[in-house]
PAKOL-486459 format. One line per 4 residues: number of its first residue (from 1); their letters; for each residue y, x, z of C-alpha. Coordinates in nm, 2 decimals, decimal comma, padded with zeros to 4 digits. Example, Ala and Ser with C-alpha at 12.3 -4.5 7.8 and 13.67 -1.06 7.14 Angstrom:
2
1	as	-00,45/01,23/00,78; -00,11/01,37/00,71 $
END
This chain:
454
1	xxxx	03,73/-01,03/-04,89; 03,66/-00,99/-05,26; 03,52/-01,29/-05,44; 03,24/-01,09/-05,59 $
5	xxxx	03,07/-00,94/-05,28; 02,83/-00,66/-05,35; 02,68/-00,66/-05,01; 02,48/-00,33/-05,00 $
9	xxxx	02,56/-00,23/-05,35; 02,63/00,13/-05,26; 02,28/00,15/-05,11; 02,06/-00,07/-05,32 $
13	xxxx	02,04/-00,03/-05,69; 01,88/-00,37/-05,76; 02,19/-00,54/-05,62; 02,41/-00,37/-05,88 $
17	xxxx	02,17/-00,48/-06,15; 02,21/-00,84/-06,02; 02,59/-00,82/-06,05; 02,55/-00,69/-06,41 $
21	xxxx	02,31/-00,97/-06,50; 02,54/-01,23/-06,37; 02,82/-01,13/-06,60; 02,58/-01,10/-06,90 $
25	xxxx	02,44/-01,44/-06,81; 02,79/-01,59/-06,84; 02,83/-01,44/-07,18; 02,49/-01,56/-07,31 $
29	xxxx	02,57/-01,92/-07,20; 02,89/-01,90/-07,41; 02,69/-01,81/-07,73; 02,49/-02,13/-07,67 $
33	xxxx	02,81/-02,33/-07,64; 02,94/-02,20/-07,97; 02,61/-02,28/-08,14; 02,62/-02,63/-07,99 $
37	xxxx	02,97/-02,70/-08,12; 02,88/-02,58/-08,47; 02,58/-02,82/-08,47; 02,74/-03,11/-08,29 $
41	xxxx	03,04/-03,16/-08,52; 02,85/-03,22/-08,85; 02,59/-03,43/-08,66; 02,86/-03,64/-08,50 $
45	xxxx	03,06/-03,70/-08,81; 02,77/-03,73/-09,05; 02,50/-03,91/-08,86; 02,67/-04,08/-08,56 $
49	xxxx	02,98/-04,21/-08,74; 03,24/-04,02/-08,53; 03,48/-04,00/-08,83; 03,80/-04,01/-08,62 $
53	xxxx	03,74/-03,69/-08,42; 03,93/-03,38/-08,53; 03,62/-03,19/-08,66; 03,80/-02,90/-08,83 $
57	xxxx	04,01/-02,84/-08,51; 03,69/-02,84/-08,30; 03,53/-02,59/-08,54; 03,84/-02,37/-08,52 $
61	xxxx	03,81/-02,38/-08,14; 03,45/-02,28/-08,17; 03,57/-01,98/-08,38; 03,82/-01,89/-08,11 $
65	xxxx	03,55/-01,91/-07,84; 03,32/-01,69/-08,06; 03,60/-01,42/-08,09; 03,67/-01,44/-07,72 $
69	xxxx	03,30/-01,39/-07,64; 03,29/-01,07/-07,86; 03,58/-00,94/-07,65; 03,40/-01,04/-07,33 $
73	xxxx	03,09/-00,84/-07,45; 03,30/-00,53/-07,49; 03,46/-00,57/-07,15; 03,12/-00,64/-07,00 $
77	xxxx	02,97/-00,32/-07,13; 03,26/-00,12/-06,99; 03,21/-00,27/-06,65; 02,84/-00,22/-06,67 $
81	xxxx	02,89/00,15/-06,73; 03,11/00,16/-06,42; 02,83/00,00/-06,22; 02,57/00,24/-06,35 $
85	xxxx	02,81/00,53/-06,26; 02,80/00,41/-05,90; 03,17/00,31/-05,88; 03,20/-00,06/-05,95 $
89	xxxx	03,55/-00,21/-05,90; 03,50/-00,55/-05,75; 03,86/-00,66/-05,84; 03,79/-00,60/-06,21 $
93	xxxx	03,47/-00,81/-06,20; 03,67/-01,08/-06,01; 03,96/-01,09/-06,26; 03,71/-01,08/-06,55 $
97	xxxx	03,52/-01,38/-06,42; 03,83/-01,58/-06,34; 03,98/-01,51/-06,68; 03,66/-01,63/-06,85 $
101	xxxx	03,66/-01,95/-06,65; 04,03/-02,03/-06,71; 04,00/-01,98/-07,09; 03,68/-02,17/-07,11 $
105	xxxx	03,83/-02,47/-06,93; 04,13/-02,47/-07,15; 03,91/-02,47/-07,46; 03,67/-02,73/-07,32 $
109	xxxx	03,97/-02,96/-07,24; 04,10/-02,92/-07,59; 03,76/-03,00/-07,74; 03,73/-03,31/-07,53 $
113	xxxx	04,08/-03,42/-07,64; 04,00/-03,38/-08,01; 03,66/-03,57/-07,97; 03,73/-03,89/-07,79 $
117	xxxx	03,92/-03,78/-07,47; 03,83/-03,99/-07,17; 03,57/-04,18/-07,39; 03,37/-03,86/-07,45 $
121	xxxx	03,06/-03,87/-07,23; 03,04/-03,49/-07,23; 03,34/-03,46/-06,98; 03,07/-03,38/-06,72 $
125	xxxx	03,04/-03,03/-06,88; 03,32/-02,93/-06,64; 03,05/-02,92/-06,37; 02,88/-02,62/-06,53 $
129	xxxx	03,19/-02,40/-06,48; 03,22/-02,53/-06,12; 02,86/-02,43/-06,04; 02,91/-02,09/-06,21 $
133	xxxx	03,23/-02,03/-06,01; 03,05/-02,13/-05,69; 02,79/-01,85/-05,77; 03,03/-01,58/-05,89 $
137	xxxx	03,34/-01,64/-05,68; 03,43/-01,72/-05,32; 03,42/-02,08/-05,18; 03,80/-02,09/-05,20 $
141	xxxx	03,81/-01,99/-05,56; 03,53/-02,24/-05,65; 03,74/-02,52/-05,50; 04,03/-02,39/-05,70 $
145	xxxx	03,83/-02,41/-06,02; 03,73/-02,77/-05,93; 04,09/-02,86/-05,88; 04,19/-02,70/-06,21 $
149	xxxx	03,91/-02,89/-06,39; 04,03/-03,22/-06,24; 04,40/-03,13/-06,32; 04,32/-03,05/-06,68 $
153	xxxx	04,11/-03,36/-06,73; 04,36/-03,59/-06,56; 04,65/-03,44/-06,75; 04,47/-03,49/-07,08 $
157	xxxx	04,36/-03,85/-07,03; 04,70/-03,96/-06,88; 04,89/-03,81/-07,17; 04,65/-03,99/-07,41 $
161	xxxx	04,69/-04,31/-07,22; 05,07/-04,31/-07,22; 05,09/-04,19/-07,58; 05,23/-03,85/-07,51 $
165	xxxx	04,96/-03,69/-07,73; 04,77/-03,84/-08,02; 04,45/-04,02/-07,93; 04,12/-03,93/-08,11 $
169	xxxx	03,87/-04,22/-08,06; 03,51/-04,15/-08,14; 03,51/-04,44/-08,39; 03,74/-04,72/-08,51 $
173	xxxx	03,58/-04,98/-08,30; 03,67/-04,81/-07,97; 03,97/-04,97/-07,80; 04,23/-04,79/-07,59 $
177	xxxx	04,09/-04,74/-07,24; 04,25/-04,95/-06,97; 04,44/-04,80/-06,68; 04,15/-04,90/-06,45 $
181	xxxx	03,90/-04,72/-06,66; 04,12/-04,41/-06,68; 04,16/-04,41/-06,30; 03,79/-04,46/-06,24 $
185	xxxx	03,70/-04,18/-06,48; 03,93/-03,94/-06,30; 03,80/-04,04/-05,96; 03,44/-04,02/-06,07 $
189	xxxx	03,49/-03,67/-06,22; 03,69/-03,55/-05,92; 03,43/-03,66/-05,66; 03,15/-03,52/-05,87 $
193	xxxx	03,32/-03,18/-05,91; 03,41/-03,13/-05,54; 03,07/-03,25/-05,42; 02,91/-03,00/-05,66 $
197	xxxx	03,13/-02,72/-05,52; 03,05/-02,82/-05,16; 02,67/-02,82/-05,23; 02,67/-02,50/-05,44 $
201	xxxx	02,89/-02,30/-05,21; 02,69/-02,41/-04,90; 02,37/-02,29/-05,07; 02,54/-01,96/-05,17 $
205	xxxx	02,67/-01,91/-04,82; 02,32/-01,94/-04,67; 02,19/-01,70/-04,93; 02,47/-01,45/-04,85 $
209	xxxx	02,39/-01,49/-04,48; 02,02/-01,41/-04,55; 02,14/-01,11/-04,76; 02,35/-00,98/-04,47 $
213	xxxx	02,05/-01,02/-04,24; 01,83/-00,83/-04,48; 02,10/-00,56/-04,51; 02,11/-00,51/-04,14 $
217	xxxx	01,73/-00,50/-04,12; 01,73/-00,25/-04,41; 01,97/-00,03/-04,23; 01,77/-00,04/-03,91 $
221	xxxx	01,45/00,05/-04,11; 01,63/00,35/-04,27; 01,76/00,46/-03,93; 01,40/00,44/-03,79 $
225	xxxx	01,27/00,64/-04,08; 01,53/00,91/-04,02; 01,44/00,92/-03,65; 01,07/00,94/-03,74 $
229	xxxx	01,14/01,23/-03,99; 01,34/01,42/-03,73; 01,07/01,37/-03,47; 00,80/01,49/-03,71 $
233	xxxx	01,00/01,80/-03,80; 01,05/01,88/-03,43; 00,69/01,81/-03,33; 00,55/02,01/-03,62 $
237	xxxx	00,77/02,31/-03,54; 00,68/02,30/-03,17; 00,31/02,26/-03,24; 00,28/02,53/-03,51 $
241	xxxx	00,36/02,83/-03,29; 00,11/02,76/-03,01; -00,16/02,67/-03,25; -00,11/02,99/-03,45 $
245	xxxx	-00,13/03,18/-03,12; -00,45/03,00/-03,02; -00,61/03,08/-03,36; -00,51/03,44/-03,32 $
249	xxxx	-00,67/03,46/-02,98; -00,99/03,30/-03,11; -01,01/03,55/-03,40; -00,95/03,84/-03,15 $
253	xxxx	-01,23/03,71/-02,92; -01,47/03,68/-03,22; -01,40/04,03/-03,34; -01,41/04,20/-03,00 $
257	xxxx	-01,68/04,01/-02,82; -01,91/03,87/-03,09; -02,16/04,15/-03,05; -02,20/04,11/-02,68 $
261	xxxx	-02,20/03,73/-02,68; -02,50/03,51/-02,77; -02,52/03,29/-03,07; -02,41/02,98/-02,88 $
265	xxxx	-02,07/03,12/-02,76; -02,01/03,26/-03,11; -02,08/02,92/-03,26; -01,84/02,76/-03,01 $
269	xxxx	-01,57/03,00/-03,10; -01,62/02,92/-03,47; -01,60/02,55/-03,40; -01,28/02,61/-03,20 $
273	xxxx	-01,14/02,81/-03,49; -01,22/02,53/-03,73; -01,04/02,28/-03,50; -00,74/02,51/-03,48 $
277	xxxx	-00,73/02,53/-03,86; -00,74/02,15/-03,88; -00,45/02,13/-03,64; -00,26/02,39/-03,85 $
281	xxxx	-00,32/02,18/-04,16; -00,21/01,87/-03,99; 00,12/02,03/-03,86; 00,18/02,17/-04,21 $
285	xxxx	00,13/01,83/-04,37; 00,35/01,65/-04,11; 00,62/01,90/-04,17; 00,60/01,86/-04,55 $
289	xxxx	00,60/01,48/-04,52; 00,90/01,48/-04,29; 01,09/01,71/-04,53; 01,01/01,50/-04,83 $
293	xxxx	01,11/01,18/-04,66; 01,43/01,33/-04,54; 01,54/01,41/-04,90; 01,76/01,12/-05,01 $
297	xxxx	01,76/01,00/-05,37; 02,04/01,15/-05,57; 02,10/01,43/-05,32; 02,13/01,76/-05,49 $
301	xxxx	02,08/01,85/-05,86; 01,71/01,84/-05,97; 01,58/02,12/-06,19; 01,40/02,10/-06,52 $
305	xxxx	01,04/02,21/-06,46; 00,77/02,28/-06,72; 00,48/02,07/-06,58; 00,23/02,25/-06,80 $
309	xxxx	00,33/02,59/-06,65; 00,29/02,45/-06,30; -00,05/02,32/-06,39; -00,17/02,65/-06,53 $
313	xxxx	-00,07/02,84/-06,22; -00,24/02,58/-05,99; -00,56/02,59/-06,20; -00,58/02,97/-06,15 $
317	xxxx	-00,54/02,93/-05,78; -00,82/02,67/-05,76; -01,06/02,83/-06,00; -01,23/03,04/-05,74 $
321	xxxx	-01,28/02,74/-05,50; -01,43/02,54/-05,79; -01,67/02,82/-05,88; -01,77/02,85/-05,52 $
325	xxxx	-01,88/02,49/-05,52; -02,03/02,52/-05,87; -01,78/02,28/-06,02; -01,66/02,28/-06,38 $
329	xxxx	-01,27/02,29/-06,36; -01,10/02,22/-06,69; -00,74/02,18/-06,79; -00,57/02,06/-07,11 $
333	xxxx	-00,20/02,04/-07,20; 00,03/02,05/-07,50; 00,13/02,39/-07,64; 00,50/02,30/-07,61 $
337	xxxx	00,65/02,27/-07,26; 00,63/01,93/-07,08; 00,96/01,93/-06,90; 01,02/01,69/-06,61 $
341	xxxx	01,32/01,67/-06,38; 01,20/01,78/-06,04; 01,17/02,10/-05,84; 00,89/02,35/-05,86 $
345	xxxx	00,78/02,32/-05,50; 00,74/01,94/-05,52; 00,55/01,96/-05,85; 00,32/02,23/-05,70 $
349	xxxx	00,26/01,99/-05,41; 00,17/01,71/-05,64; -00,07/01,92/-05,85; -00,23/02,10/-05,55 $
353	xxxx	-00,28/01,78/-05,35; -00,45/01,60/-05,63; -00,66/01,90/-05,75; -00,77/02,01/-05,40 $
357	xxxx	-00,88/01,65/-05,32; -01,08/01,63/-05,64; -01,25/01,96/-05,56; -01,31/01,87/-05,20 $
361	xxxx	-01,47/01,53/-05,26; -01,68/01,62/-05,57; -02,04/01,74/-05,49; -02,17/02,06/-05,63 $
365	xxxx	-02,24/02,05/-06,00; -01,97/01,80/-06,07; -01,66/01,81/-06,29; -01,29/01,81/-06,23 $
369	xxxx	-01,05/01,77/-06,52; -00,67/01,80/-06,52; -00,44/01,72/-06,82; -00,08/01,68/-06,90 $
373	xxxx	00,03/01,47/-07,20; 00,34/01,30/-07,33; 00,36/00,92/-07,40; 00,70/00,84/-07,55 $
377	xxxx	00,97/00,92/-07,28; 00,70/00,99/-07,02; 00,49/01,28/-06,90; 00,15/01,17/-06,79 $
381	xxxx	-00,07/01,38/-06,55; -00,44/01,28/-06,51; -00,67/01,43/-06,25; -01,03/01,31/-06,29 $
385	xxxx	-01,34/01,40/-06,10; -01,71/01,29/-06,08; -01,70/01,28/-05,70; -01,77/01,03/-05,43 $
389	xxxx	-01,52/00,77/-05,55; -01,34/00,51/-05,36; -01,45/00,16/-05,27; -01,26/-00,13/-05,43 $
393	xxxx	-01,16/-00,27/-05,08; -01,00/00,07/-04,99; -00,81/00,14/-05,31; -00,49/-00,05/-05,20 $
397	xxxx	-00,47/00,18/-04,89; -00,51/00,52/-05,06; -00,14/00,61/-05,05; -00,08/00,51/-04,69 $
401	xxxx	-00,01/00,78/-04,43; -00,31/00,90/-04,23; -00,55/00,68/-04,43; -00,89/00,83/-04,52 $
405	xxxx	-01,17/00,63/-04,69; -01,49/00,59/-04,49; -01,71/00,77/-04,73; -01,45/01,06/-04,74 $
409	xxxx	-01,48/01,10/-04,36; -01,86/01,11/-04,39; -01,85/01,36/-04,68; -01,62/01,61/-04,50 $
413	xxxx	-01,45/01,62/-04,16; -01,14/01,81/-04,30; -00,84/01,62/-04,42; -00,53/01,46/-04,26 $
417	xxxx	-00,48/01,16/-04,48; -00,13/01,28/-04,56; -00,17/01,45/-04,90; -00,16/01,13/-05,11 $
421	xxxx	00,13/00,99/-04,91; 00,33/01,31/-04,97; 00,24/01,30/-05,34; 00,35/00,93/-05,38 $
425	xxxx	00,68/01,01/-05,21; 00,75/01,30/-05,44; 00,65/01,10/-05,76; 00,86/00,79/-05,67 $
429	xxxx	01,16/01,00/-05,57; 01,14/01,16/-05,92; 01,15/00,82/-06,08; 00,78/00,80/-06,16 $
433	xxxx	00,47/00,62/-06,04; 00,12/00,71/-05,93; -00,20/00,50/-05,98; -00,57/00,55/-05,90 $
437	xxxx	-00,87/00,41/-06,08; -01,20/00,47/-05,91; -01,55/00,34/-05,85; -01,77/00,43/-05,56 $
441	xxxx	-02,01/00,72/-05,63; -01,88/00,75/-05,99; -01,56/00,95/-05,94; -01,18/00,89/-05,95 $
445	xxxx	-00,89/00,93/-06,18; -00,54/00,97/-06,05; -00,26/00,91/-06,30; 00,10/01,03/-06,24 $
449	xxxx	00,37/00,92/-06,48; 00,71/01,09/-06,47; 01,01/01,06/-06,70; 01,06/01,35/-06,93 $
453	xx	01,38/01,55/-06,89; 01,63/01,49/-07,17 $
END
């Protein structure tokens, strides 16, 4: 099993972003370490009296760490591009993390040696690399890093103690540490490091277990969604034909027998026809919703669509309906194309759903305005009306499937509550977002934001 486990990386984009952030986080901490060394050396020698430390050598090591971090930044960017391309190599991330830890520990040990050795109270800095390793690597590798830290520290202090390497006391008053002190320092650091690994890896293991459980739950949800979509497609297809047949029979009865039937039977046929039309609308919306939900993100190559052209064609289609209700329907858009990456059918659905809702729920004499505009890298669609509005308590539910506001039900019986759910699905699949701002009896404004095509 790789040390850097992506879990459901191939399925969830945020998990990839987390992996990228971990590597970047490691690099940022190193910049802080370099800055700390550049500040600590002059302070230690000038203010604290640590004249016997090898200040120039420590500054040289800071320069080496700085250069190494520049190299790490370049490697990190290369690996990030692989992650964004959808093909991250876990072994490269693992080797990259282990290389950084190894070189950091060697430099840290050298810095400790040239600044007091076992007397330096900052030897506990080893624990930072142990914790980072517990997060980035497997439990086995984290224990290996702890053992390496202890080995490097023990080797340094023992060589200093037996005179194999030169000793650099913090000041002239410090005496050579006794064997008991050296042994105690090694034991204290060793127990601290291995305890930290045990605690950190235990926490990480629990988090990974929760992640695996979430992954399984996510897969089950996706499977249920796929089953629901297939069911909706099947039911919609099976319902459509008999409903069309019923509607045709009702039309034939109305044409053939309307003259010989009384007003009441004719009215009953008309109501039955309206009900059949409502069922046809419902089956159509169900089929559209199922098809939209079945389209997986990244499947197929999206087209570049001129949103302004789509809006112009839709406004022409709705002009007659608006005039019939005595509504002022206006549209505004830039002269140049507003290109978004989507498909024409989906964009038509977005425009038609929003504009038809605005016309439907705006009383006679009202206004409906539609506009496209650009805002930096975004295309912004606004559909505003002076209609019945939406209550504040119902706003959070507007994009749920089959939801209709109470005042909308009273205003008109027609409507399935699927149009806005379909619209939201299309917009989010295209990388955008949809929002609504409304007040009861004052009108509504729906805002769709989509990324412009490059």
